[in-house]
C-alpha positions, 0 to 999 in steps of 0.5 A: 353322644359327642365326646371331646378331650381337653384340647379338641378345639385348638386355639392360637399357635396350636392351630398352626402346629396341628396344621403343620403335622397334617401337611406332613401327613398328606405329603406322601399321599399327595406325592404318591398320586403322581410320582409313578407317572414318570416311572411308567415307561421304565416300570413297563419295560422292567416288569414287562407290564401290558398296557392294561396292567399299567392302567390297573397299576395306576388306577387301583389306587384311586379306585379303591380309595374312592370306594373306601373314603366314605366308610373311613370318613364315617369311621373317623367321626365314630372312633376319633380322627386321631386314632384313624389317622394313626392307623392309616399312616402306619398302613400306608408305610407298610404298603409303600414297602411292599410296593417298592419290592414288587417283582411282578405287575400283579404284586404291584397292583395288590400293593397299590390296593393296600396303599389305597386302604391307608390313603382312604383313612388319611385323606378325609380325617385330615380335612375333618381335623382342620375343620374342627381345629379352625372354627373361624371361617377366615382362618379355616378358609386359609387352612383349607387353601394351604392344605389344597396347595400343599397337596397339589405341590406334593403332586407337583414335585412328584414327577420331578422326584420320580424322575430323579429316583428312576434315573439314579436308582430303580423304579421301586424306590419311588415308593420307599421314599415315603417310609422315612417321612412316615416314621417322623410323622407318626410320633408327631401325630401321637403327641400333637393332634388332639382327639377331637370331636367324635361320636361313639354312637354313630353306626358303622356297619361293615356290610354297608362299607362293603356294599360301597366298595364293591359297587364302586369297583365293579361299576368303574371296572365295567367302564374300563373294559367296555371299549377294550378290544377282545373283551366281551361287551356283555360281560362289561355291561353285566358287571356294571349293572351288578355294581349299580345294584350294590350302590343302589342297595347301599343308598336304599339302606341309608334312607330307611336306617335310623342311624345311617352311615351317610347323612342324606342331608349333606347329599341334598345340599347344592353347595356340596353337590356342586363342590363334588362335581367341581372336584371330579371333572378338573381332577379327571383332566389333570391326571389324564393330561399328566398320564398322556404327557409323561408317556409322550415326553419319554416314549416319543421325544426321548426325554429322560425321566428327570427331564420329563418331570422338570418339563411337567413342573410348570403345569403342576407347580402353577396349580399349587400356587393357586391354592392360597390365593383362591380364598382371597379372590373369591372374597372379592369377586365371588364364587360364581365369577371365579369358577366360570372365569377359570374353567373358561381359561382351562378350556382355552388352554387345552385347545391351544395346547392341542396346536403346539409341539411338545418336543421342547418347552417353548415360550407359548407352551410354557405359558399355556401349561402354567395357565392350565395348571393355575386355573384348574388349581383354583377350581379345586380349591374353590370346590374344597372350600365350598364342601367343607364350609357347608358341612357341620363340624360333627360331620366333617369327616363325612364331608371330607370323605365326599370331597376326597371321593370326588378327587379319587374318582376323578383321578381313577376315571380320568386315567381310565377315560384318557387311557381308553381314548388314547388306546382307541385312537392309537389303534386306528393311527398305528400304521405298518405293513400287513406283512410285518403286522402278521409277524408281530404279537397281537398286542403290539398296537394296543398302546405305545407301551406295548409297541415299545416292549415288542420293539425292544424284544425283536430289535433290528430294522423292524423295531425301528419301524414299529417305534416310528409308527407308534410315535406318530400314532401317539402324537395324533392321538395326543391332539385329539384327546386334548381337544376332547378335554377342552370341550368337556370343560367348555360344556361344564362352563356353559352349564354353570353359566345358566345354573349358578345364581348371581351373587349379591355384593 
């Protein structure tokens, strides 16, 4: 039976005050998604992290979040979104401290996993609180647009803040800046957020939650390692099969359960499935592109961390600007026309960017970066609105989880795929003499980060040869990866042209 408190459904000015608190809550989570990108080169050299460790430092956060989001969204529907939000923001603050004082790659990876636990509690319940607070469709659309815009804006300023911090302090401070805001937000949540709609009778089984978490991590780990040089292919395949079995067991149990953790009707709603796809694919290319760009600007073009962050700002800022206006545009021309138009623009942007030099921010480069960010930002907001508008209020936490899972899987797999493709092309394009290659550590040609670490260790003329070869290889890989990203978006656009029904005026 559902329970609410006296102010579970807020009205008037209370609604916007609640939204303001929610926005303050998601800012550190949003910033944390990108703030580390600019710090990667400095972190790599400071901790002596290998290319694979760097990928895990970045990936462990979205991948564990993806595994925990669904169980946490359902748990919020059961115990109350306010209570889970307080737990989540507290854990996020503690994990930020642990990540900031990490002294080894392994400790940082574990700390980032702990951050993911807090983030998984925060993201779905913030969407659920918005859906339950704003019962009017127009206001809810505006609120969701602001939520998405602020989330993207947090990601936009992340690289700039990260650049300023790394240049003036040390890389660990990129995590510690979360703590002051979290200390302010906790009492605001306590006094300003109502308990909302909850259902204590909703079933939440720890064993089922573990099936999802283990299944997602194993399945994605197999994808990460299947192309890794020196890693046995059969191990990757076996791990992937085991992960798939765990996920299959979870969904099989849900179908026969009298009180399932996940409502299968939501998964059968075409609007929700389409929204999840349109969250996953664009998010994959956004974070993959940022991962590539941050390394090229600093390793190849020798930009400082803060200048690299400023260079990336037009791309991520334009995606944030797209949020609040997406709803109004959809009202005028329809969901189908918006999605097809902006996906086409984003695909074209990648093709044009693959032809440009990133050594300086020229007018044409600025134009296509802004176009790419704006078009992808509109796709993400339209997808979020489609998912949350299709879900009943008492299942808002579950729907928020499904939306967030798409985001986080896109984030984790985007970096994984971009990292794998970059690595494979980099290995083939990295050319130095056989005599020198025999003298160097085996990992020298795994990634540009590994090459720079080796070069810094040996020094002298040989170091300059390694750095020059690495820069050339990375730029060649950059062009190919951007063409592949544009091709993926073009294929998705073409599919949607045929499967999306035309909308009536």
